N, C-alpha and C positions, 0 to 999 in steps of 0.2 A: 544195660542195653538189652532190650527185648523187642523182637519183631511183633508188630500187631498180629493178633491171632488170625484174623481173616487173611492176612498175607502169608504167614508161615504155613497155614493149612493148605495153601495152593502150591507150595514149592515142589511137592512130590510130582506134580504134572510135568516139570521140566528137569527133574533130576537126571543127570547123565548127559544132558545136551551140551554141545560144545559152546564156544563163544557166540555172542549174538550175531556177529557177521556170518559165521559158518552156519548157524542155525537158519538164518534168513535165506541162505543160498541152497539149502537142502530141501527139496520138495517133499521128501519122505517124512519129515518131522513137522510139516506145517499143521497137520491136524492137532498135534499136541500143543503147538504154540498157540493155535487159535483157541483151544479149550482154556489154556492158561489166561489168555487175554479177555475171555468172555465172562462177564459178571451177570449171571442169570437173575440175581436178586437185586440188581441195581435199581435205585429209585427212579421215578419219572423225572425227566429233565425239566427245568423251568421253561415255561411257555414264553417265547420271545419271537419277534419278527425277524426273518432272515432274508437276505437277498444276495445272490451271486453276481459279481461284476468282473469284467475284464478291463484292466487298465494298461496304458502304454508303459513300456519299460525299454531300457537301452538294448536289451537282447531279444525283444519281442514282447507279446502280451503277457501280463501277470494276472493270475486269478486271485481275487479277494472275495471274502464273504463278510457282509455287514450285518451285525446283530443289533437290534433296537428293542428297547422295552416296549411292551404293548400299550402302556399307559400314556395318556395325553397329559400335558402337551408334549410336542416332539423335542423341544430343546429350549435353550442350549443345555447340554449335559456334559459331564466329564466323558473323556474318550480314552480307549485303550487300543493301541496297535499291538497285535499279538502275533508271535512267530513260533510255529511248532518246531519240535526237534526231530531227531532221527539219524544222528551221526552224519548229517549232510548227504546220506545215501537213500533214505526212505522217509516216508511221511507225506501227509497231504492234509487238506482242509477238513477231511472227514474223520481223521484219527481222533481218538478220545481226547488226547492232550490239546488238540486244536479246538474241536467242536464242543466237547463237554465244558472245557475251561471257559471258552467264550460265552456260552449260555449261562453258566453259573455267575460269572462276573457281571454280565449284562444285567441279570435280574437282581443280584445282591447290591450292586453299586448304582443301579438305575443309570447305567452308562451305555453309550454306543461303543461297541467293540468291532474292530475291523481286523479280521484274521487274514494275514498275508501269506500266500504260497510263494514258492521260489523254485528255481531250477535246481535239481539235485546234482551232486557231484558224481554223476554216472555217465557212461558212454562218451567220455572225453570232456565233459563239462568240469571245470575247476574254478577256483577263486580267480578273479573277483566276481564271476557271474552270479552266484547265489547272493553275495553281499550287495551287488548292484541292484538286484531285484528287490531286496528288502529296503535299501535306501530309497528306491523309487516308490515303494509302497508307503513308507513313512511320509515322504514328500507329498504324495497324493492326498493323504489324510490331512496333513498340515495345511495344504493349499486350499482345500475345499471343506475345511472343518465346519464352517457355518452352514454350508449346504447339507452336510451330514447330520447336523443337529448337535455338533460338538462345540463347546466353548474353547476357542483356540488356546487360551492360557491354561487349560486343564487336560492337556494331552499327556498320557503316560505311554511309554514304549516298553514292551517286555517280551519275554520268550522263555522257552524251556529247553535245557540241554544245548544242542547245537543251535536251536532257535534263540537261546539266551546269548550265545556267542554272537550270532548274527545281529541281534537287537543292539547289543553293546557296540559292536563294530559300526553299525549304521549311525548310532548317536554320536560316536566319536567323529565320524566323517562329516556329519551335518554340523557339528560344532566347528570343525575346521573350515569346511567349504562354504557353509551357509550362514555362519555365525548365529546358529539357532540350536536351542536345546528344548526337549520336552520338559514338562514340569517334574516328572519322576521317571526313573528307570527301574524295571522289575526283572530280576534274573533268577529263574528257578533252576536248581541243580545244574549250574552253568559249567561249561568247559572253556577256560580262558587261556590255557597255556598250550603251546605246541609240544612241550614235554611236561608231563604231570609232576608236580611236587610230590615227594614221598608222603605216604600216610604215616601218622604216628604209630609206633609199634603196637600199642594197645588196640588201635582200630584195626590194623592189619590182622592181628590175632583174632579179633571178634568177627571179622568178615570171612575168615578162612573156611568155615563150614558151609558157606552159601553155595548154591549151585553155580557152576561156571557161567551159565547163560545170563545171570543177572550181574555178573562182575564186569567191570571195565578196568582191566589190569594195566600196570605201567607199560607192559610190552604191547598192548593193544593200541596205545595212543599214537606212536610213531606212524603206524600204518594208516590210521585215520587222518593224521596230519598231512602225510604225503599225498594221500588220495584227494584231500580237499584243496591243498595248495597247488599240486601239480607242478611244482618247481617255480611257481610265481613268487617273486620277492614280496615281503610284507614290511616295508620300511616304516610305516606309520602305526603298525599294530592294529589295523582294522580287521585283519583275519584272526589274530590272536591278541585280544585287548590287554592281556597281562603285560605285553611289551610296549604299550602305548603310553604317551604322556597323559595323565589322568586329571591334571589340574583343571579346575573350572567345570567339571562334570556335574550334572544335576544330582539331586538326592537319589540314593539308590537303595532298593530293598533286595536282599539276597535270601532266597528260600532254599535251604539244603536238605537233602535226605540224610537221616542218621546213618543208614546203611548204604553208603555210596562211596566207591573208590574215588570219584571225582570231587568229593567234598573238599579234598585238600586244595584243589585248584580254586574253588570258590572262596574258601577261607583265606587263601593267600591274596586273592583279588580284593576281598573285603578289607584286609589289612592295608593293601596298597592304596585303596581309595581313601581310607581314613588318614593315612600318612600324607596324602595329597590335599587334605582339607575338605574332602567331599563328605557331606552328611550321609551316614550309612546306617542301615538297620540290618542285622544279620540274624536270621531265624533258622535254627536247625529243627526240622520237623521230626518228632520222635517216632520210632517203630516202623519206618517206611524205607523202601528201596528207591534207587534212581528211577525216574520216570513216574513218580507217584501221581502226577496229574492225569495219568491214564486210568486211574482208579475212580470209582464212584464216590460221591460225597457222603455216602453212608459209612465209609471208613472214617472214623472220628478224626484222626490227625489230618486227613485230606480235607475234611470239612473245615478244620481250623485254618489250614493253609489258605484255602479259598477265601475265608473270612478276612485274613490278613491282606491278601492280594486285593480283594474288593475294597477294603477300607483305605488302602493306599491309593487306589484309583479315585475313590470318592473325595479324598482330601487333597488331591494333587494340586489344586489351585493355591493351597496355602504355602507351597514351596518347602514343606517339611514332611517328614514321614509320619504316617498314622501310628498311634500307639497300638499295642496288642489289644484286640477286642476283649480278651479275657482280663485285661488290666483295668478296664473301665468300670466306673461305679454305676 
């Protein structure tokens, strides 16, 4: 196990910082955090058409951003509904994990991408509000797919980190309430458990030298869980899909970071999907940390992960998961 050189070279910028939650709350360290997040040599992003819209939701308007390939004709194309992460407490449509990922997949897959924002679990907002927002966003795309230039049978739903959690929970609810499933589900470095499964001892040892700010330790998860749930029961597993009945779910791609405490949650969820008869492809992206979709595509493993994601969106109509692009002849 070795971190990608472009990542390891930046860790000194955050050495000594506390947990990510504490870091976000401390104005004094924001310049260091901003420097860590800024990639001055990032390549130009793909040129795509974008449009911001406000759609109705059960708790008020929801912001979405639609990305379309500039090439004609307009459709029908495959579609991706994408949900950003941020531990349910930060993030928006402009963060790299949202905007960069949407632009890359739009261009690579020749797809329409709809990035869905949601109310964060702050200032008294708790589950099911963020979940309801994402469900409403997916329903909106499904219901006007043709108008958006999306082939209805080729919709993929996906997200990263807390966004992966929200994407999976939304798909489970739509399976149960609407008798509907997307063609595929994509979960990047997902958190699926209210209590994290333990890491393998060898992984825990390998992660120990990493700065505290990039770790999500077992003791961090109960606080995140309590803040998101706010005491609301989760009988169906929509808030934490590891506890849900997974039978009949659509084919699912899981993209994990090699250096990520939460990979144990994603790995356990992948095993549970397979046990339930769900077609699963599980890819561990080497040399990267949790949140790697916030990095530019010039980082080789990130480029590969984006290729896998885009291929999955492209082939979603087939009802099966795309092979690794590197495995093709």
